[in-house]
Gaussian input, Z-matrix of N, CA and C with variables (Angstrom, degrees):
# hf/3-21g

backbone

0 1
 N
 C     1     B1
 C     2     B2     1     A1
 N     3     B3     2     A2     1     D1
 C     4     B4     3     A3     2     D2
 C     5     B5     4     A4     3     D3
 N     6     B6     5     A5     4     D4
 C     7     B7     6     A6     5     D5
 C     8     B8     7     A7     6     D6
 N     9     B9     8     A8     7     D7
 C    10    B10     9     A9     8     D8
 C    11    B11    10    A10     9     D9
 N    12    B12    11    A11    10    D10
 C    13    B13    12    A12    11    D11
 C    14    B14    13    A13    12    D12
 N    15    B15    14    A14    13    D13
 C    16    B16    15    A15    14    D14
 C    17    B17    16    A16    15    D15
 N    18    B18    17    A17    16    D16
 C    19    B19    18    A18    17    D17
 C    20    B20    19    A19    18    D18
 N    21    B21    20    A20    19    D19
 C    22    B22    21    A21    20    D20
 C    23    B23    22    A22    21    D21
 N    24    B24    23    A23    22    D22
 C    25    B25    24    A24    23    D23
 C    26    B26    25    A25    24    D24
 N    27    B27    26    A26    25    D25
 C    28    B28    27    A27    26    D26
 C    29    B29    28    A28    27    D27
 N    30    B30    29    A29    28    D28
 C    31    B31    30    A30    29    D29
 C    32    B32    31    A31    30    D30
 N    33    B33    32    A32    31    D31
 C    34    B34    33    A33    32    D32
 C    35    B35    34    A34    33    D33
 N    36    B36    35    A35    34    D34
 C    37    B37    36    A36    35    D35
 C    38    B38    37    A37    36    D36
 N    39    B39    38    A38    37    D37
 C    40    B40    39    A39    38    D38
 C    41    B41    40    A40    39    D39
 N    42    B42    41    A41    40    D40
 C    43    B43    42    A42    41    D41
 C    44    B44    43    A43    42    D42
 N    45    B45    44    A44    43    D43
 C    46    B46    45    A45    44    D44
 C    47    B47    46    A46    45    D45
 N    48    B48    47    A47    46    D46
 C    49    B49    48    A48    47    D47
 C    50    B50    49    A49    48    D48
 N    51    B51    50    A50    49    D49
 C    52    B52    51    A51    50    D50
 C    53    B53    52    A52    51    D51
 N    54    B54    53    A53    52    D52
 C    55    B55    54    A54    53    D53
 C    56    B56    55    A55    54    D54
 N    57    B57    56    A56    55    D55
 C    58    B58    57    A57    56    D56
 C    59    B59    58    A58    57    D57
 N    60    B60    59    A59    58    D58
 C    61    B61    60    A60    59    D59
 C    62    B62    61    A61    60    D60
 N    63    B63    62    A62    61    D61
 C    64    B64    63    A63    62    D62
 C    65    B65    64    A64    63    D63
 N    66    B66    65    A65    64    D64
 C    67    B67    66    A66    65    D65
 C    68    B68    67    A67    66    D66
 N    69    B69    68    A68    67    D67
 C    70    B70    69    A69    68    D68
 C    71    B71    70    A70    69    D69
 N    72    B72    71    A71    70    D70
 C    73    B73    72    A72    71    D71
 C    74    B74    73    A73    72    D72
 N    75    B75    74    A74    73    D73
 C    76    B76    75    A75    74    D74
 C    77    B77    76    A76    75    D75
 N    78    B78    77    A77    76    D76
 C    79    B79    78    A78    77    D77
 C    80    B80    79    A79    78    D78
 N    81    B81    80    A80    79    D79
 C    82    B82    81    A81    80    D80
 C    83    B83    82    A82    81    D81
 N    84    B84    83    A83    82    D82
 C    85    B85    84    A84    83    D83
 C    86    B86    85    A85    84    D84
 N    87    B87    86    A86    85    D85
 C    88    B88    87    A87    86    D86
 C    89    B89    88    A88    87    D87
 N    90    B90    89    A89    88    D88
 C    91    B91    90    A90    89    D89
 C    92    B92    91    A91    90    D90
 N    93    B93    92    A92    91    D91
 C    94    B94    93    A93    92    D92
 C    95    B95    94    A94    93    D93
 N    96    B96    95    A95    94    D94
 C    97    B97    96    A96    95    D95
 C    98    B98    97    A97    96    D96
 N    99    B99    98    A98    97    D97
 C   100   B100    99    A99    98    D98
 C   101   B101   100   A100    99    D99
 N   102   B102   101   A101   100   D100
 C   103   B103   102   A102   101   D101
 C   104   B104   103   A103   102   D102
 N   105   B105   104   A104   103   D103
 C   106   B106   105   A105   104   D104
 C   107   B107   106   A106   105   D105
 N   108   B108   107   A107   106   D106
 C   109   B109   108   A108   107   D107
 C   110   B110   109   A109   108   D108
 N   111   B111   110   A110   109   D109
 C   112   B112   111   A111   110   D110
 C   113   B113   112   A112   111   D111
 N   114   B114   113   A113   112   D112
 C   115   B115   114   A114   113   D113
 C   116   B116   115   A115   114   D114
 N   117   B117   116   A116   115   D115
 C   118   B118   117   A117   116   D116
 C   119   B119   118   A118   117   D117
 N   120   B120   119   A119   118   D118
 C   121   B121   120   A120   119   D119
 C   122   B122   121   A121   120   D120
 N   123   B123   122   A122   121   D121
 C   124   B124   123   A123   122   D122
 C   125   B125   124   A124   123   D123
 N   126   B126   125   A125   124   D124
 C   127   B127   126   A126   125   D125
 C   128   B128   127   A127   126   D126
 N   129   B129   128   A128   127   D127
 C   130   B130   129   A129   128   D128
 C   131   B131   130   A130   129   D129
 N   132   B132   131   A131   130   D130
 C   133   B133   132   A132   131   D131
 C   134   B134   133   A133   132   D132
 N   135   B135   134   A134   133   D133
 C   136   B136   135   A135   134   D134
 C   137   B137   136   A136   135   D135
 N   138   B138   137   A137   136   D136
 C   139   B139   138   A138   137   D137
 C   140   B140   139   A139   138   D138
 N   141   B141   140   A140   139   D139
 C   142   B142   141   A141   140   D140
 C   143   B143   142   A142   141   D141
 N   144   B144   143   A143   142   D142
 C   145   B145   144   A144   143   D143
 C   146   B146   145   A145   144   D144
 N   147   B147   146   A146   145   D145
 C   148   B148   147   A147   146   D146
 C   149   B149   148   A148   147   D147
 N   150   B150   149   A149   148   D148
 C   151   B151   150   A150   149   D149
 C   152   B152   151   A151   150   D150
 N   153   B153   152   A152   151   D151
 C   154   B154   153   A153   152   D152
 C   155   B155   154   A154   153   D153
 N   156   B156   155   A155   154   D154
 C   157   B157   156   A156   155   D155
 C   158   B158   157   A157   156   D156
 N   159   B159   158   A158   157   D157
 C   160   B160   159   A159   158   D158
 C   161   B161   160   A160   159   D159
 N   162   B162   161   A161   160   D160
 C   163   B163   162   A162   161   D161
 C   164   B164   163   A163   162   D162
 N   165   B165   164   A164   163   D163
 C   166   B166   165   A165   164   D164
 C   167   B167   166   A166   165   D165
 N   168   B168   167   A167   166   D166
 C   169   B169   168   A168   167   D167
 C   170   B170   169   A169   168   D168
 N   171   B171   170   A170   169   D169
 C   172   B172   171   A171   170   D170
 C   173   B173   172   A172   171   D171
 N   174   B174   173   A173   172   D172
 C   175   B175   174   A174   173   D173
 C   176   B176   175   A175   174   D174
 N   177   B177   176   A176   175   D175
 C   178   B178   177   A177   176   D176
 C   179   B179   178   A178   177   D177
 N   180   B180   179   A179   178   D178
 C   181   B181   180   A180   179   D179
 C   182   B182   181   A181   180   D180
 N   183   B183   182   A182   181   D181
 C   184   B184   183   A183   182   D182
 C   185   B185   184   A184   183   D183
 N   186   B186   185   A185   184   D184
 C   187   B187   186   A186   185   D185
 C   188   B188   187   A187   186   D186
 N   189   B189   188   A188   187   D187
 C   190   B190   189   A189   188   D188
 C   191   B191   190   A190   189   D189
 N   192   B192   191   A191   190   D190
 C   193   B193   192   A192   191   D191
 C   194   B194   193   A193   192   D192
 N   195   B195   194   A194   193   D193
 C   196   B196   195   A195   194   D194
 C   197   B197   196   A196   195   D195
 N   198   B198   197   A197   196   D196
 C   199   B199   198   A198   197   D197
 C   200   B200   199   A199   198   D198
 N   201   B201   200   A200   199   D199
 C   202   B202   201   A201   200   D200
 C   203   B203   202   A202   201   D201
 N   204   B204   203   A203   202   D202
 C   205   B205   204   A204   203   D203
 C   206   B206   205   A205   204   D204
 N   207   B207   206   A206   205   D205
 C   208   B208   207   A207   206   D206
 C   209   B209   208   A208   207   D207
 N   210   B210   209   A209   208   D208
 C   211   B211   210   A210   209   D209
 C   212   B212   211   A211   210   D210
 N   213   B213   212   A212   211   D211
 C   214   B214   213   A213   212   D212
 C   215   B215   214   A214   213   D213
 N   216   B216   215   A215   214   D214
 C   217   B217   216   A216   215   D215
 C   218   B218   217   A217   216   D216
 N   219   B219   218   A218   217   D217
 C   220   B220   219   A219   218   D218
 C   221   B221   220   A220   219   D219
 N   222   B222   221   A221   220   D220
 C   223   B223   222   A222   221   D221
 C   224   B224   223   A223   222   D222
 N   225   B225   224   A224   223   D223
 C   226   B226   225   A225   224   D224
 C   227   B227   226   A226   225   D225
 N   228   B228   227   A227   226   D226
 C   229   B229   228   A228   227   D227
 C   230   B230   229   A229   228   D228
 N   231   B231   230   A230   229   D229
 C   232   B232   231   A231   230   D230
 C   233   B233   232   A232   231   D231
 N   234   B234   233   A233   232   D232
 C   235   B235   234   A234   233   D233
 C   236   B236   235   A235   234   D234
 N   237   B237   236   A236   235   D235
 C   238   B238   237   A237   236   D236
 C   239   B239   238   A238   237   D237
 N   240   B240   239   A239   238   D238
 C   241   B241   240   A240   239   D239
 C   242   B242   241   A241   240   D240
 N   243   B243   242   A242   241   D241
 C   244   B244   243   A243   242   D242
 C   245   B245   244   A244   243   D243
 N   246   B246   245   A245   244   D244
 C   247   B247   246   A246   245   D245
 C   248   B248   247   A247   246   D246
 N   249   B249   248   A248   247   D247
 C   250   B250   249   A249   248   D248
 C   251   B251   250   A250   249   D249
 N   252   B252   251   A251   250   D250
 C   253   B253   252   A252   251   D251
 C   254   B254   253   A253   252   D252
 N   255   B255   254   A254   253   D253
 C   256   B256   255   A255   254   D254
 C   257   B257   256   A256   255   D255
 N   258   B258   257   A257   256   D256
 C   259   B259   258   A258   257   D257
 C   260   B260   259   A259   258   D258
 N   261   B261   260   A260   259   D259
 C   262   B262   261   A261   260   D260
 C   263   B263   262   A262   261   D261
 N   264   B264   263   A263   262   D262
 C   265   B265   264   A264   263   D263
 C   266   B266   265   A265   264   D264
 N   267   B267   266   A266   265   D265
 C   268   B268   267   A267   266   D266
 C   269   B269   268   A268   267   D267
 N   270   B270   269   A269   268   D268
 C   271   B271   270   A270   269   D269
 C   272   B272   271   A271   270   D270
 N   273   B273   272   A272   271   D271
 C   274   B274   273   A273   272   D272
 C   275   B275   274   A274   273   D273
 N   276   B276   275   A275   274   D274
 C   277   B277   276   A276   275   D275
 C   278   B278   277   A277   276   D276
 N   279   B279   278   A278   277   D277
 C   280   B280   279   A279   278   D278
 C   281   B281   280   A280   279   D279
 N   282   B282   281   A281   280   D280
 C   283   B283   282   A282   281   D281
 C   284   B284   283   A283   282   D282
 N   285   B285   284   A284   283   D283
 C   286   B286   285   A285   284   D284
 C   287   B287   286   A286   285   D285
 N   288   B288   287   A287   286   D286
 C   289   B289   288   A288   287   D287
 C   290   B290   289   A289   288   D288
 N   291   B291   290   A290   289   D289
 C   292   B292   291   A291   290   D290
 C   293   B293   292   A292   291   D291
 N   294   B294   293   A293   292   D292
 C   295   B295   294   A294   293   D293
 C   296   B296   295   A295   294   D294
 N   297   B297   296   A296   295   D295
 C   298   B298   297   A297   296   D296
 C   299   B299   298   A298   297   D297
 N   300   B300   299   A299   298   D298
 C   301   B301   300   A300   299   D299
 C   302   B302   301   A301   300   D300
 N   303   B303   302   A302   301   D301
 C   304   B304   303   A303   302   D302
 C   305   B305   304   A304   303   D303
 N   306   B306   305   A305   304   D304
 C   307   B307   306   A306   305   D305
 C   308   B308   307   A307   306   D306
 N   309   B309   308   A308   307   D307
 C   310   B310   309   A309   308   D308
 C   311   B311   310   A310   309   D309
 N   312   B312   311   A311   310   D310
 C   313   B313   312   A312   311   D311
 C   314   B314   313   A313   312   D312
 N   315   B315   314   A314   313   D313
 C   316   B316   315   A315   314   D314
 C   317   B317   316   A316   315   D315

   B1=1.4266
   B2=1.5225
   B3=1.3569
   B4=1.4236
   B5=1.5329
   B6=1.2886
   B7=1.5292
   B8=1.4194
   B9=1.3949
   B10=1.4064
   B11=1.5458
   B12=1.3606
   B13=1.4222
   B14=1.5152
   B15=1.2409
   B16=1.5520
   B17=1.4957
   B18=1.3800
   B19=1.3729
   B20=1.5651
   B21=1.2529
   B22=1.4513
   B23=1.4585
   B24=1.3578
   B25=1.5584
   B26=1.4253
   B27=1.3906
   B28=1.3766
   B29=1.6227
   B30=1.3911
   B31=1.4162
   B32=1.4733
   B33=1.3382
   B34=1.4294
   B35=1.5904
   B36=1.2606
   B37=1.4824
   B38=1.5511
   B39=1.3592
   B40=1.4136
   B41=1.4687
   B42=1.2724
   B43=1.3917
   B44=1.4988
   B45=1.2778
   B46=1.4658
   B47=1.5524
   B48=1.3053
   B49=1.4997
   B50=1.6706
   B51=1.3662
   B52=1.4080
   B53=1.5123
   B54=1.3171
   B55=1.4946
   B56=1.5528
   B57=1.2089
   B58=1.4998
   B59=1.5092
   B60=1.2643
   B61=1.4413
   B62=1.5931
   B63=1.3907
   B64=1.4773
   B65=1.4358
   B66=1.3053
   B67=1.3905
   B68=1.5975
   B69=1.3183
   B70=1.4486
   B71=1.5669
   B72=1.3341
   B73=1.5597
   B74=1.4818
   B75=1.3434
   B76=1.4825
   B77=1.5659
   B78=1.3991
   B79=1.3735
   B80=1.5673
   B81=1.2812
   B82=1.4909
   B83=1.4901
   B84=1.3464
   B85=1.4959
   B86=1.3866
   B87=1.4812
   B88=1.5070
   B89=1.4501
   B90=1.4387
   B91=1.2712
   B92=1.5795
   B93=1.2675
   B94=1.4846
   B95=1.6107
   B96=1.2673
   B97=1.4576
   B98=1.4705
   B99=1.2385
   B100=1.4420
   B101=1.5474
   B102=1.3822
   B103=1.3819
   B104=1.4886
   B105=1.3826
   B106=1.4970
   B107=1.5224
   B108=1.3648
   B109=1.5030
   B110=1.4984
   B111=1.2605
   B112=1.5449
   B113=1.4915
   B114=1.3385
   B115=1.5183
   B116=1.5278
   B117=1.2832
   B118=1.4218
   B119=1.5443
   B120=1.3090
   B121=1.4241
   B122=1.5436
   B123=1.3535
   B124=1.4779
   B125=1.5971
   B126=1.4236
   B127=1.2985
   B128=1.3861
   B129=1.3180
   B130=1.6324
   B131=1.4457
   B132=1.3395
   B133=1.4296
   B134=1.4939
   B135=1.3377
   B136=1.4954
   B137=1.6536
   B138=1.3633
   B139=1.3265
   B140=1.4936
   B141=1.2665
   B142=1.5290
   B143=1.6925
   B144=1.3379
   B145=1.5627
   B146=1.4296
   B147=1.3925
   B148=1.4793
   B149=1.5710
   B150=1.2784
   B151=1.4598
   B152=1.5238
   B153=1.2784
   B154=1.4806
   B155=1.5272
   B156=1.2664
   B157=1.4453
   B158=1.5180
   B159=1.4700
   B160=1.3222
   B161=1.6012
   B162=1.2234
   B163=1.5373
   B164=1.5284
   B165=1.3116
   B166=1.4426
   B167=1.6268
   B168=1.2200
   B169=1.5333
   B170=1.7115
   B171=1.2717
   B172=1.6400
   B173=1.5500
   B174=1.2484
   B175=1.5287
   B176=1.4252
   B177=1.3850
   B178=1.4300
   B179=1.6005
   B180=1.2440
   B181=1.4421
   B182=1.5539
   B183=1.3283
   B184=1.4105
   B185=1.5069
   B186=1.3531
   B187=1.4586
   B188=1.4000
   B189=1.3603
   B190=1.4443
   B191=1.6442
   B192=1.2278
   B193=1.6002
   B194=1.5459
   B195=1.3276
   B196=1.6005
   B197=1.4847
   B198=1.3012
   B199=1.4136
   B200=1.5689
   B201=1.3846
   B202=1.4773
   B203=1.4888
   B204=1.4472
   B205=1.4775
   B206=1.5671
   B207=1.4304
   B208=1.4663
   B209=1.6081
   B210=1.3705
   B211=1.4272
   B212=1.5423
   B213=1.2611
   B214=1.3613
   B215=1.5173
   B216=1.3997
   B217=1.3790
   B218=1.5430
   B219=1.3850
   B220=1.4307
   B221=1.4836
   B222=1.2823
   B223=1.4150
   B224=1.5646
   B225=1.2791
   B226=1.3972
   B227=1.4058
   B228=1.3476
   B229=1.3156
   B230=1.5912
   B231=1.2768
   B232=1.3770
   B233=1.5222
   B234=1.3173
   B235=1.5683
   B236=1.5815
   B237=1.3618
   B238=1.4180
   B239=1.4441
   B240=1.4071
   B241=1.5547
   B242=1.5953
   B243=1.3592
   B244=1.4082
   B245=1.5402
   B246=1.4297
   B247=1.4360
   B248=1.4769
   B249=1.3450
   B250=1.5621
   B251=1.5167
   B252=1.3252
   B253=1.4418
   B254=1.5156
   B255=1.3123
   B256=1.5301
   B257=1.4345
   B258=1.3938
   B259=1.4592
   B260=1.5780
   B261=1.3383
   B262=1.3652
   B263=1.5171
   B264=1.3441
   B265=1.5366
   B266=1.5434
   B267=1.4080
   B268=1.5011
   B269=1.4706
   B270=1.2834
   B271=1.5280
   B272=1.6052
   B273=1.2739
   B274=1.5379
   B275=1.5076
   B276=1.2535
   B277=1.5000
   B278=1.6124
   B279=1.4025
   B280=1.2601
   B281=1.5912
   B282=1.3360
   B283=1.4919
   B284=1.5628
   B285=1.2757
   B286=1.4720
   B287=1.5617
   B288=1.3716
   B289=1.4758
   B290=1.5274
   B291=1.4098
   B292=1.4727
   B293=1.5137
   B294=1.2966
   B295=1.4327
   B296=1.5379
   B297=1.3219
   B298=1.4146
   B299=1.5449
   B300=1.3927
   B301=1.4606
   B302=1.5548
   B303=1.3139
   B304=1.4330
   B305=1.5896
   B306=1.3654
   B307=1.4277
   B308=1.5615
   B309=1.2887
   B310=1.4847
   B311=1.6099
   B312=1.2881
   B313=1.4378
   B314=1.5492
   B315=1.3144
   B316=1.4817
   B317=1.5528
   A1=104.17
   A2=122.12
   A3=122.03
   A4=117.44
   A5=112.43
   A6=114.02
   A7=113.38
   A8=122.95
   A9=119.70
   A10=114.98
   A11=120.75
   A12=118.68
   A13=114.94
   A14=117.08
   A15=121.62
   A16=112.18
   A17=116.68
   A18=118.19
   A19=116.07
   A20=114.72
   A21=122.94
   A22=106.25
   A23=118.34
   A24=119.14
   A25=110.32
   A26=114.77
   A27=118.44
   A28=114.28
   A29=112.02
   A30=120.39
   A31=110.91
   A32=118.15
   A33=120.35
   A34=111.82
   A35=110.56
   A36=114.95
   A37=112.26
   A38=122.73
   A39=126.44
   A40=110.80
   A41=119.87
   A42=123.65
   A43=107.27
   A44=121.06
   A45=119.63
   A46=111.19
   A47=116.90
   A48=120.55
   A49=109.51
   A50=115.13
   A51=113.29
   A52=112.92
   A53=120.60
   A54=119.57
   A55=112.62
   A56=120.45
   A57=121.81
   A58=115.00
   A59=118.88
   A60=121.24
   A61=107.93
   A62=111.99
   A63=117.83
   A64=112.68
   A65=120.73
   A66=124.26
   A67=111.15
   A68=118.80
   A69=121.52
   A70=103.25
   A71=109.27
   A72=120.50
   A73=107.94
   A74=111.41
   A75=119.38
   A76=104.50
   A77=115.36
   A78=120.09
   A79=111.53
   A80=117.52
   A81=121.51
   A82=107.49
   A83=111.60
   A84=121.12
   A85=111.62
   A86=109.35
   A87=116.09
   A88=104.47
   A89=115.65
   A90=123.10
   A91=113.02
   A92=119.59
   A93=122.47
   A94=106.44
   A95=117.92
   A96=119.42
   A97=109.56
   A98=122.40
   A99=126.05
   A100=109.39
   A101=121.03
   A102=126.13
   A103=114.85
   A104=117.53
   A105=120.33
   A106=108.24
   A107=111.22
   A108=121.57
   A109=109.30
   A110=112.16
   A111=124.37
   A112=104.25
   A113=113.80
   A114=123.93
   A115=112.06
   A116=118.21
   A117=120.95
   A118=108.65
   A119=116.44
   A120=125.02
   A121=105.42
   A122=111.17
   A123=113.60
   A124=103.50
   A125=115.91
   A126=117.93
   A127=115.43
   A128=117.42
   A129=122.04
   A130=105.06
   A131=113.89
   A132=126.78
   A133=113.46
   A134=119.94
   A135=117.93
   A136=110.45
   A137=117.90
   A138=120.09
   A139=111.88
   A140=117.70
   A141=120.12
   A142=100.83
   A143=107.39
   A144=114.23
   A145=104.60
   A146=107.19
   A147=120.56
   A148=107.15
   A149=109.77
   A150=114.61
   A151=111.63
   A152=115.21
   A153=120.57
   A154=106.55
   A155=119.00
   A156=124.04
   A157=106.97
   A158=113.39
   A159=123.46
   A160=111.83
   A161=118.16
   A162=117.16
   A163=108.85
   A164=116.30
   A165=118.18
   A166=100.67
   A167=114.02
   A168=121.37
   A169=105.28
   A170=105.98
   A171=106.59
   A172=107.62
   A173=109.23
   A174=119.58
   A175=108.13
   A176=109.94
   A177=122.76
   A178=108.04
   A179=121.33
   A180=126.54
   A181=106.94
   A182=112.65
   A183=120.14
   A184=116.57
   A185=116.14
   A186=118.80
   A187=110.16
   A188=118.60
   A189=121.49
   A190=114.05
   A191=114.28
   A192=119.72
   A193=110.22
   A194=113.76
   A195=118.76
   A196=109.28
   A197=115.12
   A198=122.55
   A199=113.25
   A200=113.35
   A201=120.89
   A202=113.43
   A203=112.78
   A204=119.15
   A205=112.98
   A206=113.38
   A207=115.59
   A208=105.18
   A209=110.60
   A210=113.17
   A211=113.22
   A212=119.02
   A213=126.00
   A214=102.85
   A215=114.84
   A216=124.76
   A217=111.96
   A218=117.59
   A219=117.40
   A220=108.35
   A221=116.80
   A222=129.22
   A223=109.85
   A224=114.01
   A225=124.05
   A226=115.95
   A227=125.51
   A228=128.73
   A229=111.22
   A230=121.02
   A231=119.21
   A232=118.94
   A233=111.47
   A234=121.70
   A235=110.38
   A236=120.46
   A237=122.33
   A238=113.75
   A239=114.58
   A240=121.79
   A241=108.36
   A242=112.97
   A243=115.80
   A244=107.89
   A245=114.94
   A246=119.89
   A247=111.97
   A248=113.74
   A249=121.28
   A250=106.92
   A251=120.23
   A252=118.61
   A253=102.89
   A254=115.33
   A255=119.82
   A256=110.16
   A257=117.43
   A258=114.03
   A259=115.41
   A260=116.01
   A261=117.99
   A262=115.83
   A263=116.61
   A264=120.78
   A265=103.62
   A266=116.05
   A267=120.01
   A268=110.36
   A269=119.78
   A270=124.12
   A271=101.83
   A272=120.15
   A273=121.15
   A274=107.59
   A275=122.13
   A276=125.52
   A277=109.81
   A278=117.01
   A279=118.68
   A280=120.99
   A281=120.97
   A282=119.41
   A283=109.77
   A284=115.66
   A285=114.97
   A286=115.03
   A287=114.03
   A288=115.66
   A289=102.93
   A290=115.26
   A291=119.77
   A292=108.38
   A293=125.41
   A294=129.04
   A295=105.61
   A296=122.85
   A297=128.10
   A298=110.53
   A299=115.46
   A300=115.57
   A301=115.25
   A302=115.49
   A303=121.33
   A304=108.98
   A305=111.36
   A306=119.40
   A307=115.86
   A308=114.94
   A309=115.10
   A310=112.51
   A311=115.79
   A312=118.29
   A313=114.16
   A314=117.58
   A315=126.29
   A316=111.51
   D1=-38.73
   D2=179.04
   D3=-59.47
   D4=-36.29
   D5=176.16
   D6=-68.43
   D7=-28.95
   D8=177.94
   D9=-72.22
   D10=-22.97
   D11=174.89
   D12=-90.40
   D13=-9.36
   D14=179.97
   D15=-56.77
   D16=-48.09
   D17=177.73
   D18=-58.66
   D19=-35.64
   D20=178.79
   D21=-66.93
   D22=-48.57
   D23=178.28
   D24=-54.36
   D25=-50.19
   D26=-174.44
   D27=-53.25
   D28=-47.11
   D29=179.48
   D30=-63.60
   D31=-41.63
   D32=179.27
   D33=-60.24
   D34=-47.25
   D35=179.84
   D36=-66.61
   D37=-37.42
   D38=171.54
   D39=-56.05
   D40=-54.19
   D41=-175.49
   D42=-61.43
   D43=-43.15
   D44=-177.11
   D45=-69.51
   D46=-42.34
   D47=177.24
   D48=-59.00
   D49=-41.17
   D50=-175.56
   D51=-83.77
   D52=-19.54
   D53=179.82
   D54=-97.86
   D55=-17.88
   D56=-176.21
   D57=-92.36
   D58=117.61
   D59=178.52
   D60=-69.55
   D61=157.44
   D62=176.86
   D63=-61.05
   D64=140.94
   D65=177.61
   D66=81.65
   D67=14.04
   D68=-179.22
   D69=-76.94
   D70=164.89
   D71=-179.99
   D72=-76.80
   D73=154.48
   D74=176.55
   D75=-63.87
   D76=135.35
   D77=177.94
   D78=-115.27
   D79=146.44
   D80=-177.35
   D81=-139.86
   D82=126.77
   D83=171.89
   D84=-118.02
   D85=159.73
   D86=171.90
   D87=-111.75
   D88=150.72
   D89=171.85
   D90=-61.09
   D91=132.19
   D92=-174.67
   D93=-92.85
   D94=110.64
   D95=-173.37
   D96=-72.37
   D97=-18.41
   D98=-179.73
   D99=-75.33
   D100=-39.10
   D101=-176.90
   D102=-110.55
   D103=10.73
   D104=179.46
   D105=-133.62
   D106=150.32
   D107=178.68
   D108=-144.04
   D109=159.43
   D110=173.81
   D111=-119.95
   D112=93.45
   D113=177.86
   D114=-94.40
   D115=154.71
   D116=172.92
   D117=-146.45
   D118=160.22
   D119=-179.87
   D120=-137.25
   D121=136.45
   D122=-178.17
   D123=-137.27
   D124=126.96
   D125=171.30
   D126=-86.95
   D127=124.37
   D128=-172.81
   D129=-133.70
   D130=117.21
   D131=177.56
   D132=46.94
   D133=-97.48
   D134=-179.98
   D135=-111.32
   D136=10.88
   D137=-173.91
   D138=-126.71
   D139=160.57
   D140=175.49
   D141=-121.59
   D142=120.29
   D143=177.89
   D144=-104.07
   D145=132.87
   D146=175.65
   D147=-113.47
   D148=150.72
   D149=175.54
   D150=-169.65
   D151=-177.12
   D152=-171.70
   D153=-153.29
   D154=164.58
   D155=170.41
   D156=-110.23
   D157=131.76
   D158=-172.41
   D159=-81.30
   D160=-30.96
   D161=-172.63
   D162=-123.20
   D163=120.04
   D164=-175.52
   D165=-155.12
   D166=158.04
   D167=177.79
   D168=-147.06
   D169=158.95
   D170=174.38
   D171=173.28
   D172=161.09
   D173=174.79
   D174=-126.10
   D175=156.24
   D176=173.89
   D177=-123.98
   D178=116.63
   D179=-176.38
   D180=-114.94
   D181=126.74
   D182=176.01
   D183=-123.31
   D184=128.27
   D185=174.57
   D186=-116.54
   D187=108.15
   D188=-177.82
   D189=-62.54
   D190=-28.57
   D191=179.19
   D192=-77.64
   D193=-29.56
   D194=-177.45
   D195=-137.90
   D196=74.49
   D197=-178.32
   D198=-49.97
   D199=-33.82
   D200=-175.30
   D201=-70.36
   D202=-12.80
   D203=178.27
   D204=-101.02
   D205=4.21
   D206=179.10
   D207=-77.87
   D208=159.58
   D209=-174.06
   D210=-152.63
   D211=148.26
   D212=173.57
   D213=-122.39
   D214=121.98
   D215=176.59
   D216=-127.25
   D217=125.45
   D218=179.60
   D219=-148.19
   D220=159.70
   D221=-173.76
   D222=-139.04
   D223=130.20
   D224=174.42
   D225=-113.95
   D226=127.98
   D227=179.91
   D228=-76.72
   D229=105.52
   D230=-171.02
   D231=-57.25
   D232=-37.72
   D233=175.60
   D234=-56.82
   D235=-17.70
   D236=-174.02
   D237=-90.20
   D238=15.38
   D239=179.05
   D240=-66.60
   D241=129.04
   D242=-179.14
   D243=-135.32
   D244=120.38
   D245=174.76
   D246=-116.29
   D247=15.79
   D248=179.90
   D249=67.71
   D250=27.52
   D251=176.30
   D252=-147.98
   D253=103.83
   D254=-173.01
   D255=-57.24
   D256=-47.94
   D257=-173.30
   D258=-67.07
   D259=-32.42
   D260=169.88
   D261=-67.33
   D262=-37.61
   D263=-177.99
   D264=-61.05
   D265=-51.36
   D266=-178.98
   D267=-52.82
   D268=-39.81
   D269=-173.53
   D270=-73.37
   D271=-41.02
   D272=-178.92
   D273=-64.23
   D274=-27.26
   D275=-176.96
   D276=-74.99
   D277=-25.45
   D278=-177.10
   D279=-66.19
   D280=176.70
   D281=-176.02
   D282=-70.69
   D283=-11.08
   D284=177.06
   D285=-77.72
   D286=-9.66
   D287=178.12
   D288=-133.77
   D289=-99.87
   D290=-167.85
   D291=-76.82
   D292=-25.40
   D293=179.98
   D294=53.34
   D295=65.52
   D296=-171.82
   D297=-69.74
   D298=-28.02
   D299=177.46
   D300=-63.88
   D301=-26.40
   D302=-174.75
   D303=-103.85
   D304=-34.26
   D305=-179.36
   D306=-121.19
   D307=74.57
   D308=-166.96
   D309=-72.74
   D310=-23.11
   D311=177.96
   D312=-116.51
   D313=142.66
   D314=173.11
   D315=-100.14

């Protein structure tokens, strides 16, 4: 999952570095749930399973003067997993996979 968001992070940082003049103010943005998604794909035996998480939140903070202090923070509600198959989703929520009762956030 981490590998799939790294290109997005790189693009966001590249855009910010190229569009922010030196001495600019610290900027902070929230992930827009209407225009953003956390998708995943898993190859399983003879099938490819695609899904997404319905409930997530996060912020992106960029400080052009101190890039090392810039941060991306996000949280995904594990129980919001959706593969369009209720029985599979319920199984993925168990302690055999996501264990949402013990780890409600990703």
